[in-house]
N, C-alpha and C positions, 0 to 999 in steps of 0.2 A: 601469497600466491597459491599455496597449497589449498587454502580454504576456498579460493575462487574456483579452482578446478573441481573440488569436491562438490560445491554447490551446483556448478554446471552439470556435473555428472548426475546428481539427483534430479535436477530440473529436466534432464532428458527422459527421466522416468515419470515425472509428475505431469508434465504438459500433455502427454498422450492420454492421460486419465481424464482430461477435460471433455473428451469425446463421449464419455459415459455420463449421461444426465443423472443417473441415480448415484453416482460417485462424487458429485460436485462438492458436497460437504466434506467428504474425506480428502479431496484434492486441496481444498482450502486449508484444512488442518495440516496437511503435508507442507504446503507453502508457508504457513505460519511457523511450523517447526523449523524450516530452513531459515526463515527470517530471524527467529529467536537464536538459532545457532550462530548466525553471522553476527548479530548484535553482541552475544555473549563473548565471542572470540575478540571482537573489536574493542569492547569496553574493558575487558579483563576485570570483571567485578570481583571484589572480595566476597566471601560467603555472607558477611553481614550486609554489605551493600546490595547483594542480590536479593535478599529477603525483602527489603523495602523497595528496591527498584522495580521488580516485576509486578508487584501489586499496583504501584503508581503507574507504570507503563501500560498495564491493562486498562486502567481507568482512562488514561489519556487516549489510548487507541480507540476505545469505545466511543468517547465523546467526539473525537475527530471523525470517526467512521460514520456516525449519525449525520453529521454535517455533510460529509462527502456523498452519502446516499441521497440526501435532499438535492444536492447539486446535480447528480446524475439523473434524477427524475425530471429535472427541468429540461424540456426540449425546446431549444431556441430555433424552431423551424420558421425561417423567415419567409418561406413561400406561402404558407397558409395563414399567417397571423398579420394583423394590422400593425402599423408603426406604433400605435399607442400600447398595444398588448406586448409587443416586443420590448418597448422601452420599460414597461413595468417588469417584465421577465428579467431583463438585464439588471435592473436595480435590485431585484430579489437575489439574483445570482451574486452580484457584488456584495450584498449584505451577508450572504452565506460565506463568501471568501473572508470578509472581515471577522465573522464569527469564528472561523477556523483559526485565523491569526490570533484572536482573543484567547482561544483555548490554548494555543501554543505559548502565549505570553503567561497565562495563568500557571501553566505547568513548569515553566522554566525555574521559578523559585522553588517549587515543590521538589523538582529533580535535584536542585542544588543543595537541598537539605540531606540528600541521600548519596549523590555522586559528585565528583569534582567537575569543574567547568570544562576541563579537557575531555572528560568522559562524555559530557553532554554534547560537545561539539562532535566527538566521534560517533555518538548516537545519530545525530542528524546526517552525518556523512554515510554511516552504515545504511540508514534507511534509503537515502538517495542512491547508493550503490546497488542495493537490492532491487529497487525499481528499475534502474538501468539494465541490470542483468535480466530481469523478467522481460522487459521490452525488447532487448536484443535477442533473447531466446525466441520470443514470439515472432520478431521480424525474420529471423533465420528460418523458422518453421514455415512461415508464409512464403518465403522465397523458395524454399524447397517444395512447396506445394502440398504439405501435409497438415492436417487431413484435408482431403478433397471435398468431403461432404460438408457444406456450409452450415447445415442445420445442426451439426454436431460440434461446430467450432464455437468457442466463447465469443460473445459479441463485444469486441474492443473498439468498434468503430463508432465514435461519438464526436 
């Protein structure tokens, strides 16, 4: 519970930084540091495990992020596209989802050579927990109305 409050405390300082366009790269580094901290706490890696795990996790994250970037580039705007184009776009989107699952399957065995199955399950739970915390923080900030200037807010509407 202590780690949860610590991360929320830091998120209170990180999200306002999103308003500064020139600081976006630094903001992402801060968020990544928080995520790494959460994963480290949850998995309780030994020093030997940590060496192999973080190299592997970085590879895994990069591959998965490439697919996710492709997914977000796809705009399924049903108002301006024909049914045929939308059908093709949807098929491409589903193929990307399958590709993402393929990446996860590929890395399961690689992770199990470095960490235990329990730690792997904790990894997936920690990632999901981190996403929920980010979304909840964002919802709370939107509910409070900060920041008011939409041009300075990150675009999470998709």
